N, C-alpha and C positions, 0 to 999 in steps of 0.2 A: 608438291601441289601449290605451295605459295608462289614459287617462281613461275609456274605455269599460269596462275591467275594474274600475276603481274604482267606477263607477256601478252596475255589476252587483253588486258586493260590498255596497254600501250598500243597494241595492234588496233583495238577498237577506236582509240583516240586518233590514230593516224589515218584510218580508213572510213570513219563514220561520215555520213552525209546528211543533208537537210534540204527541204524543198520550200523556197520562199512563196511559191504560188499557193501553198496551203493557207496562207494568211494574206491573200492578195489585197483585201480592203485596207489592212493596216499599213502595208508598205506603200500602197498607192497614196494614202493620206500623207504619209511622211514625205513622199516625193513632192506632192503638191505644196507642202509647207516650205520645202526648199525653193521651189519655183516662185512661191509668193514672196519669200525673202529676197530673191533675186530681182523681182519686179518692183519692190518697194522703192529703191533709189530713183528709178525713172518716174514712177507715178507720183512720188512725193515731190520731186523737183519740178514736175509739171504744175502741181498745185502751188508750190512755193513761188515759182516764176509768175504765175497768174496773180497770186496774192501780192507779190512784190510790186507789180505794175498797178494793181489797185491802190496800194498805199502811196505809190509814186504819184498817181493821178490826184488823190486827195491832198497830197503834200504840195504839188505844183499849183493846185487850185488856190492856195493861200497867197502865193506870190504873183499869180497871173490874173485870174478872172475875178477874184474877190476884190481887189482894189478897183477894178472897172465897175463891178456891180455896186460897190459902195458909192462910187462917183455918180453913177446913174441915179441911185436912190436919193442922193443929196440934191442933184439937179431937179428931180421930180418934187422933192420936198420944198425947194425954193420957188419953183415955177408954178406949181399947181394952185397955190392961193391966189396968184395973179390972174389965173384964167377964170376964177370965180365959178368953178364947177361945184355946185351944191350937191350933196348926197354922195359924192365919191370919196373914197378913203384917201388920206394923204399918202400912205405907204401900204403896200401889200405885205402880208405876213413874212414872205421870204425876204423882202427888202428890209423889213425891220430887223430880222435876224442878221442880214449882211451888215447893216449899219452897226449893230451891237458888236459883231465880230471885229469890224474895223476899229471901233473905239477901244475895244479891249486890247487889240494889238498896239495901237498908238500909245495908250497909257502905260502898258507894260514895257514897251520899248523905251519910253522916257524914264521909267523906273530902273531899267536895266543899266542905264548909264552910270548909276551910283554904285554898281558892283564892279570892283576892280578884278579883272581876270588874272593879271600878273601877280597881285598879292595873294590871291587864292592858290595860284600855281606854286609859289614858293612856300606857302603855308603847308600845303599837302606834301610837297617834296621833302620837307623836313621831318616827316613822320617815318616811323619804322616800317619795314616791309609787312610784318604781320598785322600791324595796326591798319595799314592801307588795305590789306586783303579783307579784314573785317569790315572796314568802312565801305568797301565796294559791294560786299554782300548786303549790307544794310541799305545801301542806295538802291540796289536792285529790288529789294523787298518794298522799299518806300515808293519806288516808281510804280510797282503794280498796285499798291494801295491808292496812290494818287489817280492812276488811270481808272480804277474801279469806281471812284467817287466823282471824278472830274466831269465826266460826260453827264452825270445826273445833275450836277450844278449848272452846266450849260443848258441842258434841256429844260430845267426849271426856269432859268432866265428867259429862254425863248418863248416858252408857253405863257409865262406871266406877262410878257410884253405883247403877246399876240392873241390871247384868249378873248372871247367876246366880251365887250365892255358892259353888256346888260346884266351879266352875272354878278351877284354880290360877292365881293372878295372877302374870303375868310382867312387870308394869309397876308404876309408882308408884301410890300409893293415892289416895283421894278428896281428902284434904286438900291435897296439892300441886296437883291439878287445880283445886280450888276457889280456891286462892290465885292461880293463873294466870288463872282467869276473872275474879276480882275486879280484878286488875291490868290485864287487857285492857279491861274495861268502863270502869274509871277513866281510863286513858290515852286511850281512844277518846272519852270524854266531854270530856276536856280539849282534845283536838284539835278537836272540833266547836265547843267554846266559843271557841277562837281563831279559827275560821272565822267564827262569828257576830260576834265582836268586830271582825274586819277588815271585814266587811260593814257593821257599824254605823259604823265610822270613815268608810267610803266614803259612807254616807248623810249623815253630818254634816259632810263637807268642804264648804267654801264654794264652790269652783269646780266641784265634781262631777267633777273629772278622774279621780280614782281609780275612781269608779263607772263612768265611760265606758270606762276601760281594762279593768275587770273584765268588762263586758258584751261588749267586743270580743273578749275571750278565747274566748267561746262561738263566734264566727264562725271562729276559727282551727280549731275542731273540724271544721268543714266541709272545710277543706283537707286535714286528716289522715285523712279517712274516705271521701269520695265517689269518689276516684280509685283505690280499692283494690278487689280482687276480693272479693265476698261471696257466700257460700252462704246458704241459708235458716236453717241453724242459727246461723251467725254473726250474721245480722240479728236473729234471735230474742234472742240475748244482748245485742246493742246496744239493742234495744227494752226489754228488762228493765232495763238500766243507765240508760236515759233515764227510765224510770218512777221508779226509785229516786232518781235525781238531781233530778227535778222535785219529788217529794214532800219530799225533804230540803231543797230550796231554799225551799219553802213554809213549812216549820217554822222555818227560819232567818230568813225574813222576819217570821214571827210573833214570834220572840224579839227581833228588832231593834225591831219596833213596841212591844213591851212595855217594853223598856228605855228607849226614847225617851219613851214616854208617862209612865213613872215620873219621868224627869228633868224633865218639864214639868207635874208634879202632876196628871196625868191630865186635862189640858185637851183637850177634844174638837176644838178648833180646830187643834191641832197634828197631829191625825190626817189632816186634809185636806192638810196640808203634805207628809206622807209619801206620800200616795196616788199622786201622779204618778210618783215614783221606783219605788214598788212595782209599779205597772202597767207601767212601762218595763222593769223586770227580767223580769217574767213574759212580756211580749210578745216580748222578744228571745229568751227561752228557747223559746217556742212556735215562733217563726219559724225558729230554727236547726234545731229538730227536724224541721219540715216540709220545709225545703229539703234537709237532709241525707238524709232517708229518700226523698224524691222522686227525687233524682239517683242514690242507691244502687240503687233498684229499676229505674231507667231504664238504667243502665250494665250491670246484671247480669241484665236481662230477667226480673225477679221480678214476678209479678202482684200486684195490690193485694189479692187475696183471701187472701194469705198471712197478713195481720194477723188475719183471722177465725180461722185455724188457730192462731195464737199465743194468741188469746183463749181458744180452746177448751182449749189446754194449761194455761193458768193456771186455768181453771175446773175442770179435772180435778184439779189439786192441792187446790183447796178442797173439792170433793166427796169425794175419797178420804180427806181428813183428818177428815171427819165420819162416816165409816163405823164400823161396830161393830168391824171388825178393823183399824182405822187403826194404823199403826206410827210415826207422827210427829205432832207438834203442828203446827197450821196456821201459826203465826207462825214456826216453825223452817223449814217448807217454803218460805215466802216469803223467808226469809233466804237459803236455799240457792239459790233460783231467781233472785232479783233482787240479791242482795248487800245487802239492806236488813236491818240488825239493829236492832230497835226499842229495845233496852235502853239503850244509851248516849244516844240522842237523847231518849228519855223521861226519863232521869235529868237531862239538862241542862235540859229544859223544866221539870221539877219544881223544880230549883234556882233557875231564873230567876223562876218564878212565886212561890215562897215568899219570895224576897228582894225582889220588887217589890210584892207585895200584902201588906199588914199586916192580920192578923185580930185584931180586938179587939171584945169584947162578944158578947152572945148573938145579936144580929141577924147578925153576921158569920158565926158558926158555922152559923146556919140557912141563910144564903145558900150556904155551902160545901156543906152537905148537899144542898140543892136542886140545886146545880150538879153534884154527883156523881151524883145520881139522873138528871139530864138527860143526862149522859155515858153512863150505863148504858142509858138509853132509846135514845140515838143508836146505841150499839154494837149493841144487839139488833136494832133496825130495819135497820141497815146489814147485819148478818149475814143476816137473813131475806131481804132483797132480793137480796143477792149469791148466797145459796144457791139461790134460785129461778132467777136468771139463769144461774148456773153449770150447773144441771141441764139447762136449755134448750140451752146451748151444747154440753154434752157429748153430748146426744141428737142434735143436728144434725150433729155430727162423727162419729157412729157409734162412740163410744168407751165405750159402756156395758159391753161385755163385759170391758174391762180393769179395771173397778172391782171385779169379783168374783174377781180373780186374786190369790193370795197373793204377797207380795213374795219375790223370789229370796233364798235363804239358802245360805251356804257350809257350814253345818252340816247333815249328813244327818239327817232325822227322818221319823217315820211320818206318813202322810196321815191327816187327820181327816175326820170325816163332813161338816164344813162345806164342805170343798173340793168334795165331790160335790154338795152341795146348791146351791152357787153356780154350777155349770155350767149349770143350767137356768133361771137368773134373769137376764133381759135387759130386762125392761120397766121403764119409769120408776117404776111403783108399787113394784117391788122395790128400786129404787135409793133412793127416798125412805124406805122402811121400814128399809133398812139404815142410812141416815143417822140416822134418829130413834132407833134402838135404842141402848142404853147399851153402852159397851165392856166386854168381859169379859177377864179375864186369861188368857193362853195362854203357857205356858212354851215351847212349841214351835211353830214355823211351818213350813209345808210348802214344799218347793222346787218351784217350778212354772216353766213356760216360758210366755212371753207368746204369746198366740194369734196366728196368722198370718192376718190378714184384710186387707181393703182399707184399713182405717184405719191399719194398720201401715206403709203405704207412703208416707204423706205426711210431709213434713218430715224426711227422712232424708238423711244424707250419708255417704259412705264413710269408714271409720275407717282409721287408719294401719296397724293390725295386719291381717295377711292370714291366711287359713286355707285349707288344701288340701282340695279337694272331689273325690271320685272320680266319674268319668263312668260311665254305666250299664254300659258294656262292661268297666269295671274295668282298662283298659289305660293310661289316661292320667290325669295329675293336672293340675288347673288351679288357679290362684290366684284366689280370690274374696274381695273385701273385704267384711266383714259391715257391714250398715247399722246405724246407731245411731239409735234412736228419739229424737224430740225430748223425750219425757218423761224420758229418762235423762240429759239434759244440763242442768247447772245453770249458774249465772252464771259460774263460773270453770273450766269444763271445757276450753274452747278459749281459749288465751292469745292476746290481741291479735287480729289479723286473719289468723292463719295458716290457709291453705287447703291441703288435701291435693290 
């Protein structure tokens, strides 16, 4: 009987069947997860590419249009008193901010001349591999801390220098804020220089062990993120951080290549020696981002279409900064959203280029002028293409109505006729017309409430604060957590991966 039971068992194992259609919903969901993971690389790279060109636009602005804007502001400052125009301001708030940025760059550049790059390189090269690995991790953490506080320092300087003078100042003046901003930009540039030097040492090491260890540090990032709970807002912050990190790494690789080419007398053959290592670093960065985002979306049931919404939010920042009633510069909005502050990185690149490239003779000056004109052309073309794409993304996301809402203000003020006129403007032609128009000075801004529409309900997560809401009968109070729009969240609003 025992053998017969065993034969029956074996026969049942060989011939038994099952029907997947009995659990159709479960297997359909699993298949959709696979399709979502397969779509992540394409959707993520579309967001990364758009964000990269946004950072490039803000970065090129420092080299191209900012010097011209500073020059125009200084000309106005010198010529306006001669015209004897009473009642007119010497400089508009945007011009004051441009002049402050220009002075910060000039002072920090003069201070950077006292930093010896060669001595720093040999000092770092003499350290052990493990010590350099620890130093590089510390530098990455310090860079995030500097970025989180640096834009606040710059914003405090801009507001202190441009706020209405009739208000009684209950804080320190412009000069202490300016000195703090100069100190911040200088220290942040030094920190990025040490990062670039450490990466340069890794490239020039004979056994490439340091470079391998530094690349493996990216894969440790997967372990620290994929198994944590993420909401859409947290993933948006991580995506912005990855965009900033990728662009910064590209600039650091450019600096490393410039320093190495200078050491080998600009021999083009040495560039082919560097290419494999550069491609390996870039490929590892892309692979880590794809794997990290694929598993985060899988574990948290986030659809791949969310990256299109992220792209629309970044496009909204660009379009709103080009409006007639814009209240912030585009490069500053990129800094707040992504944590990317272009001033220190641009300062370091200028320092490296001026020390690596020797300008001698009239032909060299002509080449510099042509290169500058080429950078301006690239900046203008990049801005035009980005603006056109951004208008399309904003229109697809049904966010045009938000463009014509005045920013919320804590100071009560009367409503202007422009607010009434903007209520009836929702077409793309009106959006482009508002972008092309020149900004006008307004001492007062209207306090308005964001419209409640379908576009307000995407990409929102409950906030910690709760508000009491009366039910219609007026007899009961309930607690409702207000939703926070994605447009109100910058790079450092949510710390770490905290989920409410």
